[in-house]
C-alpha positions as CSV (number, residue, x, y, z in Angstrom):
1,X,-10.3,-14.8,-15.9
2,X,-7.0,-14.7,-17.1
3,X,-4.4,-12.4,-15.1
4,X,-1.0,-11.4,-16.1
5,X,1.2,-10.1,-13.3
6,X,4.4,-8.2,-14.3
7,X,7.0,-8.4,-11.5
8,X,7.6,-11.5,-9.4
9,X,9.0,-9.6,-6.4
10,X,7.2,-9.8,-2.9
11,X,4.2,-7.7,-4.1
12,X,3.7,-9.4,-7.5
13,X,4.0,-12.8,-6.2
14,X,1.5,-12.1,-3.5
15,X,-0.9,-10.5,-5.8
16,X,-0.6,-13.6,-8.1
17,X,-1.4,-15.9,-5.2
18,X,-4.4,-13.9,-4.3
19,X,-6.0,-14.2,-7.9
20,X,-5.1,-17.9,-7.9
21,X,-6.6,-18.5,-4.6
22,X,-9.9,-16.7,-6.0
23,X,-10.0,-19.2,-8.9
24,X,-8.3,-17.0,-11.4
25,X,-5.7,-18.4,-13.9
26,X,-2.5,-16.4,-13.3
27,X,0.7,-15.8,-15.4
28,X,3.6,-14.4,-13.3
29,X,6.1,-12.6,-15.2
30,X,9.6,-11.5,-14.5
31,X,12.7,-10.9,-16.6
32,X,15.0,-13.2,-14.3
33,X,14.3,-16.9,-14.0
34,X,15.8,-16.9,-10.4
35,X,13.1,-14.5,-9.4
36,X,10.3,-16.7,-10.9
37,X,11.6,-19.6,-9.0
38,X,12.0,-17.8,-5.8
39,X,8.5,-16.6,-6.0
40,X,7.0,-20.1,-6.7
41,X,8.7,-21.3,-3.7
42,X,7.4,-18.5,-1.7
43,X,3.9,-19.1,-2.9
44,X,4.1,-22.7,-2.2
45,X,5.3,-22.1,1.4
46,X,2.5,-19.5,1.8
47,X,-0.2,-21.9,0.7
48,X,1.0,-24.7,2.9
49,X,1.0,-22.4,6.0
50,X,-2.6,-21.3,5.3
51,X,-3.6,-24.9,4.7
52,X,-2.2,-25.5,8.2
53,X,-4.3,-22.7,9.5
54,X,-7.5,-24.0,7.7
55,X,-7.6,-21.1,5.2
56,X,-6.7,-23.0,2.2
57,X,-8.1,-26.6,1.3
58,X,-6.1,-27.8,-1.8
59,X,-2.7,-25.8,-2.3
60,X,-1.9,-27.9,-5.1
61,X,-5.0,-26.8,-7.0
62,X,-4.0,-23.1,-6.5
63,X,-0.6,-23.7,-7.7
64,X,-1.9,-25.4,-10.8
65,X,-3.4,-22.1,-11.8
66,X,-0.1,-20.1,-11.4
67,X,2.0,-20.2,-14.6
68,X,5.3,-18.3,-15.0
69,X,6.8,-16.3,-18.1
70,X,9.7,-14.4,-19.2
71,X,7.9,-13.1,-22.4
72,X,5.6,-10.1,-22.1
73,X,4.0,-11.2,-25.3
74,X,2.2,-13.7,-23.1
75,X,0.2,-10.8,-21.7
76,X,-2.0,-11.1,-24.8
77,X,-5.8,-11.0,-24.1
78,X,-5.1,-11.0,-20.1
79,X,-6.0,-8.5,-17.5
80,X,-2.7,-7.0,-16.5
81,X,-1.6,-6.1,-13.1
82,X,1.8,-4.1,-13.2
83,X,4.0,-4.7,-10.1
84,X,7.5,-3.5,-10.8
85,X,9.2,-1.3,-8.3
86,X,8.2,2.3,-7.7
87,X,9.9,4.1,-10.6
88,X,7.6,6.0,-13.1
89,X,10.0,5.6,-15.9
90,X,10.4,1.7,-15.6
91,X,6.5,1.3,-15.0
92,X,5.8,3.5,-18.0
93,X,8.1,1.3,-20.3
94,X,6.3,-1.8,-19.1
95,X,2.9,-0.3,-19.2
96,X,3.6,0.8,-22.9
97,X,4.6,-2.8,-24.0
98,X,1.8,-4.6,-22.4
99,X,-1.0,-2.2,-23.5
100,X,-0.5,-3.1,-27.1
101,X,-1.3,-6.6,-26.4
102,X,-4.5,-6.7,-24.6
103,X,-7.7,-4.8,-24.4
104,X,-8.6,-5.7,-21.0
105,X,-8.1,-3.7,-17.8
106,X,-4.6,-2.7,-17.0
107,X,-3.7,-1.7,-13.4
108,X,-0.8,-0.3,-11.7
109,X,0.0,-1.7,-8.1
110,X,1.5,1.6,-6.9
111,X,1.2,3.3,-3.5
112,X,1.9,6.8,-4.4
113,X,2.9,7.5,-8.2
114,X,0.3,9.5,-10.2
115,X,-2.1,7.2,-12.1
116,X,-2.9,10.1,-14.7
117,X,0.7,10.6,-15.3
118,X,1.4,6.7,-15.9
119,X,-1.8,6.7,-18.1
120,X,0.4,8.5,-20.8
121,X,2.2,5.1,-21.6
122,X,-0.9,3.2,-22.0
123,X,-2.7,2.7,-25.3
124,X,-6.5,3.3,-24.8
125,X,-6.0,4.8,-21.3
126,X,-9.8,4.7,-20.3
127,X,-9.2,1.0,-19.3
128,X,-6.0,2.1,-16.9
129,X,-6.4,2.5,-13.2
130,X,-4.4,2.2,-10.0
131,X,-5.0,-1.0,-7.9
132,X,-2.9,-0.6,-4.6
133,X,-2.6,-3.8,-2.8
134,X,-1.3,-3.5,0.9
135,X,1.6,-5.6,2.1
136,X,1.3,-8.6,2.6
137,X,-1.2,-9.0,-0.2
138,X,-2.3,-12.5,0.9
139,X,-3.4,-11.1,4.4
140,X,-4.5,-7.6,4.0
141,X,-8.0,-7.3,3.3
142,X,-8.1,-3.8,1.6
143,X,-7.2,-2.7,-2.0
144,X,-7.4,0.8,-3.0
145,X,-8.7,1.2,-6.4
146,X,-7.8,4.6,-8.1
147,X,-9.5,6.4,-10.8
148,X,-7.2,8.4,-13.1
149,X,-8.3,11.3,-15.0
150,X,-8.9,9.3,-18.2
151,X,-10.3,6.1,-16.5
152,X,-13.8,5.5,-17.7
153,X,-16.6,4.8,-15.2
154,X,-17.3,1.4,-16.5
155,X,-13.7,0.2,-16.2
156,X,-13.4,1.6,-12.8
157,X,-16.6,-0.1,-11.6
158,X,-15.4,-3.5,-13.3
159,X,-12.2,-3.0,-11.1
160,X,-14.1,-2.7,-8.1
161,X,-15.9,-6.0,-8.8
162,X,-12.6,-7.7,-9.6
163,X,-11.2,-7.0,-6.2
164,X,-14.5,-7.9,-4.6
165,X,-14.1,-11.3,-6.4
166,X,-10.8,-11.7,-4.6
167,X,-12.5,-11.4,-1.2
168,X,-11.1,-8.1,-0.5
169,X,-12.5,-4.7,0.4
170,X,-12.2,-2.3,-2.6
171,X,-11.6,1.3,-1.7
172,X,-12.8,3.5,-4.1
173,X,-10.5,6.4,-4.7
174,X,-12.4,8.6,-7.2
175,X,-9.8,11.3,-7.9
176,X,-6.1,10.9,-8.2
177,X,-4.5,12.6,-5.5
178,X,-1.1,12.1,-3.8
179,X,-1.1,9.1,-1.4
180,X,-4.4,8.3,-2.6
181,X,-6.5,7.8,0.8
182,X,-4.9,5.6,3.4
183,X,-1.3,6.9,3.0
184,X,-2.4,10.5,3.0
185,X,-4.0,9.9,6.5
186,X,-1.0,8.0,7.7
187,X,1.6,10.8,6.3
188,X,-0.4,13.3,8.4
189,X,-0.1,11.1,11.5
190,X,3.8,10.9,10.8
191,X,4.1,14.6,10.2
192,X,2.2,15.2,13.8
193,X,4.3,12.6,15.4
194,X,7.6,14.0,14.0
195,X,6.5,17.6,15.1
196,X,6.2,16.3,18.6
197,X,9.7,14.8,18.8
198,X,11.0,18.1,20.2
199,X,9.0,17.6,23.4
200,X,8.5,13.9,23.7
201,X,10.7,10.6,23.2
202,X,9.8,8.0,20.6
203,X,8.4,5.8,23.3
204,X,6.2,8.5,24.7
205,X,4.5,9.3,21.3
206,X,4.3,5.6,20.3
207,X,2.7,4.9,23.7
208,X,-0.1,7.3,23.1
209,X,-0.6,6.4,19.4
210,X,-1.0,2.5,20.5
211,X,-3.0,3.2,23.5
212,X,-5.1,6.1,22.8
213,X,-5.5,5.7,18.9
214,X,-5.6,1.9,18.7
215,X,-2.7,1.6,16.5
216,X,-1.0,-2.0,16.5
217,X,2.5,-0.2,16.1
218,X,3.7,3.3,17.3
219,X,4.1,5.9,14.7
220,X,7.8,6.6,15.1
221,X,8.4,2.9,15.4
222,X,6.4,2.3,12.0
223,X,8.7,5.0,10.5
224,X,11.7,2.7,11.6
225,X,9.9,-0.5,10.5
226,X,9.2,0.7,6.9
227,X,12.5,2.4,6.5
228,X,13.6,5.8,7.3
229,X,15.2,6.1,3.8
230,X,11.9,5.1,2.1
231,X,9.9,7.7,4.2
232,X,12.5,10.4,3.6
233,X,12.2,9.8,-0.2
234,X,8.4,9.9,0.2
235,X,8.5,13.1,2.2
236,X,10.5,14.6,-0.6
237,X,8.2,13.8,-3.3
238,X,5.3,14.9,-1.1
239,X,6.9,18.4,-0.7
240,X,7.3,18.3,-4.6
241,X,3.7,17.6,-4.9
242,X,2.4,20.2,-2.4
243,X,1.4,17.6,0.2
244,X,2.3,18.5,3.9
245,X,4.4,15.4,4.9
246,X,7.5,16.4,6.8
247,X,9.9,15.0,9.3
248,X,12.7,17.2,9.6
249,X,15.0,14.8,11.4
250,X,14.9,12.1,8.8
251,X,17.6,13.7,6.4
252,X,20.2,13.8,9.1
253,X,19.4,10.1,10.1
254,X,19.5,8.8,6.6
255,X,22.8,10.5,5.9
256,X,24.2,9.0,9.2
257,X,23.2,5.5,8.1
258,X,20.5,5.1,10.5
259,X,17.7,3.6,8.4
260,X,15.5,2.0,11.0
261,X,14.9,-1.9,11.2
262,X,17.0,-2.5,7.9
263,X,20.3,-1.1,9.7
264,X,19.6,-2.2,13.2
265,X,19.3,1.6,14.4
266,X,16.9,4.3,13.7
267,X,14.9,6.0,16.4
268,X,15.0,2.6,18.2
269,X,17.7,0.1,18.7
270,X,16.7,-3.0,16.6
271,X,19.8,-4.8,17.3
272,X,18.0,-7.4,19.6
273,X,14.7,-7.5,17.8
274,X,11.5,-5.6,18.0
275,X,11.9,-2.8,20.8
276,X,9.5,-2.6,23.5
277,X,7.5,0.6,24.0
278,X,7.2,1.7,27.6
279,X,6.3,5.3,28.9
280,X,4.7,6.8,31.7
281,X,3.7,10.2,29.9
282,X,3.0,11.3,26.4
283,X,1.5,14.0,24.2
284,X,-2.2,14.8,24.0
285,X,-3.7,12.4,21.7
286,X,-5.6,15.3,19.8
287,X,-2.2,16.6,18.8
288,X,-1.4,13.4,17.0
289,X,-4.9,13.2,15.4
290,X,-5.7,16.7,14.4
291,X,-4.0,16.8,10.9
292,X,-5.3,13.3,10.1
293,X,-8.8,14.6,11.0
294,X,-8.3,17.6,8.9
295,X,-7.0,15.3,5.9
296,X,-10.0,12.9,6.2
297,X,-12.6,15.9,6.0
298,X,-10.8,17.3,2.8
299,X,-10.9,14.0,1.2
300,X,-14.5,13.6,1.9
301,X,-15.2,17.3,0.9
302,X,-13.5,16.8,-2.5
303,X,-15.5,13.7,-3.4
304,X,-12.4,11.5,-3.4
305,X,-14.0,9.0,-1.1
306,X,-17.1,8.7,1.3
307,X,-17.0,8.9,5.1
308,X,-18.0,5.2,5.4
309,X,-15.3,4.0,2.7
310,X,-12.7,6.2,4.6
311,X,-13.3,4.7,8.0
312,X,-13.4,1.1,6.7
313,X,-10.1,1.8,4.8
314,X,-8.3,3.2,7.7
315,X,-9.3,0.3,9.9
316,X,-8.3,-2.1,7.2
317,X,-5.3,-0.7,6.0
318,X,-3.7,0.8,9.2
319,X,-5.0,-1.9,11.8
320,X,-6.7,0.8,13.9
321,X,-9.7,-0.3,16.0
322,X,-11.6,3.0,15.2
323,X,-12.1,5.2,12.1
324,X,-10.1,8.5,12.1
325,X,-13.3,10.7,12.2
326,X,-14.9,8.4,15.0
327,X,-11.7,8.8,17.0
328,X,-11.5,12.6,16.4
329,X,-15.4,13.0,17.6
330,X,-14.5,10.7,20.5
331,X,-11.5,12.8,21.6
332,X,-13.0,16.2,20.8
333,X,-10.8,17.2,18.1
334,X,-11.8,20.5,16.4
C-alpha cells in the first residue's frame, strides 16, 4: 500500500515510520525542507534504537520505504494521513487539496476536532474518517478509528483493517463525539481531580490515582506534563461543545505563565526534573472514578463503542492496569 503522510512533525514522522515498519511505501510531506530533514534524522535514530532492543531487524530496509516530498501533487493515488497541527481551518485547506488527487481513504490524525465538520472539505467524504494515533505512535499500541456522519461502513471497516496491518489495536469509534473515547474518559478523570484540589494537594490526589486506579502518572501531574495551556484550550472547546471538562484553576495559572513541565512550574516544580509523588492520605478513589464510569456507560449506551473495546482502549491509551468499568465494579462506584 502507498501512504502519503501530510506533516513531518513528531506525529507525522512517527506515523510514517509505523507504516514503513509494517512494509508499506510511505511519502512524507512537509512544506519545509528543514522539517523533512529533521524527521528523517529522527526516524533513523528511532529505528536504530529499536534495533538495539531487538524490535527491528533491518532499519535500512525500513528507511528505504520512506520518501520525502514538498509537493502535495505527489499524493496522487495514495492513501492519505493528514497530520498537521490541530487547527480546523489549516486541516480543511490541506484536506481539500489532497482529496482531489486520490480516491483512496483519507484520514485525519486528530485528538479532538470533529470528523464530520472536517469532512466538508473533502471530495467524496464517504472515504474520510479519523485515525487518532497516540503519542508516540511507534510505541503506543492504540489507534482510534472515528466514523464521521458521512463515512461509509465499507471504508470504516477498511480503515480498521489498515490499523490491524500495522500491528496496532484499532478502537472503533462509531459516532463522532467530542474527545472520541479515551480522551473523554481522561477528561472526566481530570475534572474529578480538579474538583478535589480544594480539599487535597496535588500529591495526595496523584498518589491515589497511581496506587488505587493503577495509572502510570498522577492526574494532576499529567495535566502539567501535557501542558496547562493545552488543557485550558481543550477545556474551553469542551465547554463550547457541551462536554463537562472543567478545571477552574487553569485560567489563572496559564495567565501567570505557569504552564507545567514546559515552563518548569505548574502544579509541581519541574525545575529539577520529574517531581516525586509522596502522600500519606488522599481522596476516596471512587470520587476520582465516578465521572469516568458515568462517561463509559454513556458511550456504551449510545453505541459509540462496546464495553470490551472501551476497556481495552483505556488500558492501552492511558496505561491503566484495569479498565474503567472493571475498576468501578471493584471499588463499588454507583
